[in-house]
N, C-alpha and C positions, 0 to 999 in steps of 0.2 A: 459974530465970528468967535469960534472957540479959541481959548488960549492954549489948547493942546491939540493942534491940527494933525500931527502925525498919529497920535493915539486914536483920534476920532475918524481917521481915514480907514481904520481897520473895521471889519465886521464886528457886530456887538459882542458875540461870544468870545472873540479874541481880546477885546477890550476888557471884559470882565475877568478873563483868565489872567491877563497881565496885572490887573489891579489886585487880584488875589495872590499873585506871585510876589508882588512888591507892596505889601500893605503899608509900609512906612513911607513910601514915596507918594507925592502928590501927582495928579494927572499931568501937570506941567512937567514935572521931573521925569516921569515915564516917557512923555512925548519927546523930551530933550534926549533921552537915551536912544530912542528910536531914530531921531534925527542924526545923531552921531554915527549910529550903525549904518544908516542909509548912505552917509557920505563914504564910509569904508567899503560897503558892498556894491554900491552902484545900482543900476536898474534892476538887477536880479542877483540872487545868491549864487555864488559860484558852485558849479557841480564838479566835484573832484573826480578824478579817474580812479575809481576804487572798485573795479569790477571783479575782485577776487571771489565774491560770493557766487559767481556764475561758473566757476571752475568745478569740475567733478571732484567730490571728496569721498574718502573712504578711511575708516579707522582700521589700523593694523596692530595686532597684538605683538608686544615686544617681549624680550627675554626678562625684562624687569617686572612682568605681570601687569603692566599698564598698556593702555591703547594709545597709539600715536597716529596723528592725523596726516594723511597724504592729501595735498591740495593740488589737483592736476597731476603732475609727476613729482612734485617736491614735498619733502617732509618739513612741516612748519617748525618742528622742534630741532632742525638742523642748525639753527642760529638762535642765540638768546635775544636777538633784536628782530622783531617781525619784519621791519623794513629792509633788512639785509638778507632775507630768505631769497635765494635764487630760484625763481619759478621755472626757469628754462633749463631743466636738467633731465637726464634720463630717469625713468621710473626705477625705484629700487626693487630688487628681487629678494625673495626669502633668503635670510642669512646675511643681508647687508647690515653692516654695523654703523650706527648713527652716534657720533660723539655728542654727549649732552653737557651743557654748561650754562650756568646762570650769568656768566660774564659776557657782556656785550663787547665785541671786537669791532673797531672801526679805525679808519685812516684819519690822521690829523694833517697830512700834507700830501704832496704829489708823489711821494716815494712809496711804492707798494709795500716795502718792507718795514715801514714805520707804522706799527700797530699799537694801539692803546687798549688795555683791558679794564673794564669797570666791573666791579662785583658788588652786589647788594649786600648790606650788612646782614650777617646771619645766614647767608645763602649756603645751601648744601654743596658738598664737593662735586667735582666733575664725575661723570660715569658714562659708560658705553652701553648701548642697547642694540642687540641683534634682532632684526625683524623676523617674525615667523610668517607663515603663509596664511594665517587665520585673519579673516576680514569681517567687518561689521559696519552697518550704517552708523554714521557718527551720532545721529540723534538718539540711537538706542544705547549709547554708552553713558552710564551715570558719571556725573562730574568727578566723583572721588576715584574713578578708575581711569581717568584721563591723564596723559602726560602733563606735568605742570608747566613745561616750557611754553610760553606764549598762549597760555590757557584762556586768558581773558582779553585777547586782542581782536576778537570778532570773527575768527575763521571757523571755530567749532559751532555746530548747530546746537541750540539749546536742547537739553535732553527732553524727549517727549514722554518718557516714562516717569510719571509723577504720582505721588501719594495723594490721598484725599485731603490730607492736611496741608499740602503744598498749594496754597491758594494762588500764588503768583504763577506757578507752573501750569496749573489747570486753566487759568484765564489766558495765559500766553497761548496754550494750545487752541483755545476757542478762536483767538484772533488770527492764528496761523491758518486754521481751517476756513475762516471767512475771507481772508485776503492774501493768503500765501505766506511762505517763510521768509521771503526777501523783505528788506526794509520797506515799509508802507509809504515812505516819503521819496527816497531816491531810487529804490528798486535795484541798487547796484551791489549792496552788501547784505549779509544775513541779518535778519532782525534779531535783536537781543533784548532790548529793554521795552517795557510797557510804558507808553506815554499817556498822560492823563491831563484832563482839564482841571486846573486848580480851583475853579469856581464851582463846577458841578460835581467834581470828583469822578466823572465818568472817564473810563479808559477810551482813548481815541484810536490807538493802534500800536503797532510794534515797530520800533526804530532800531537802526544799527547804532554802533557806538558813536560814530561821527555825528549823525543827525541828532541823536539823543542829547549830545553835548551842546549843540548850537542852534537847534531849530527854534527855540523860544525867543531867540534874539532877532528872528526874521522881521524886518520892518516894512515889508512890502504888502500892500493890500491885495495884490494879485500879480500874476505875470512871472512867477518863479516857482520851481518845484516845491520849495518849502512852504510858500504861501498857499499853493494849491492843496497841499496836505492839511495845513492848519485850517483852511477854509472848509474843506470837505473831505475828512478822512474816510478812506474806503470801507472801514469796518466800524465806524462810529455808531451805526445803527444797532449794534449789540447792546449798547448802554450798560455794560458791566461796570460796576463801581470799583475803583481802586481802593486798596486797604489804606485807611488813614487813621486808624486807631482802634482801640477796643481789643476784643479777643482775636488773636491771629487765626484761630480756626473759625472760618466764616460759614461753616455748614449750619443749616437750620437744625436746631435741636428740638425734637418732639417733646411736648409737654412742658417746655420751659416758659415761664411767664415772668413778666416784669412787675415788681411790686409797685402799687400806686403810691 
């Protein structure tokens, strides 16, 4: 009988990945971590209701020269806090003015007029943006041209226009073509991050922000959506290697040899 039962209940490739992720821990210590996570998560990892990725999205040019994301009928830059964006609002028309602020406003008690504002250190001042009638697919808008409010919260599609030197963007496009733009684990949010096996360094798929943060903690051998992804990623057959060091430009260079 093994002294690391929870670790050895997992498929071999997941065991090797975890051991590569935690090289300073013994098998018993890794198994204990899995045991504690299993107690918290129960029989299966909880699937959060985060289906924002299924809402139709369009980028709209603003009077500030940046593109602003409309998700369904709501502008995600209408609030500095993504969770406070009201998705059940009428669609804005050209000329609509969207107040912009990096300060997150939220209630601290039951009184609607009691509002606290938080501002990030060094945040730029408030500004207003009038929407134009010019629209574009969100994935065709370069990151530098996007509104900075809620830019990294998972609602913007990764830009599909990448240079040859952008190894991560090129590989992300390959995995989107193979298994779609939605998270390859939950399927509920847009895929953002390349996930890879730490033992083989092969990219396994594209994950949303939430799954990317927690999927490696999944303790289940099977029977939950995270385990299903880890056991058999839908685009793992591509066997593209994640960048783990060396020259960031991973293009093959003709005529280059390695000295003996």
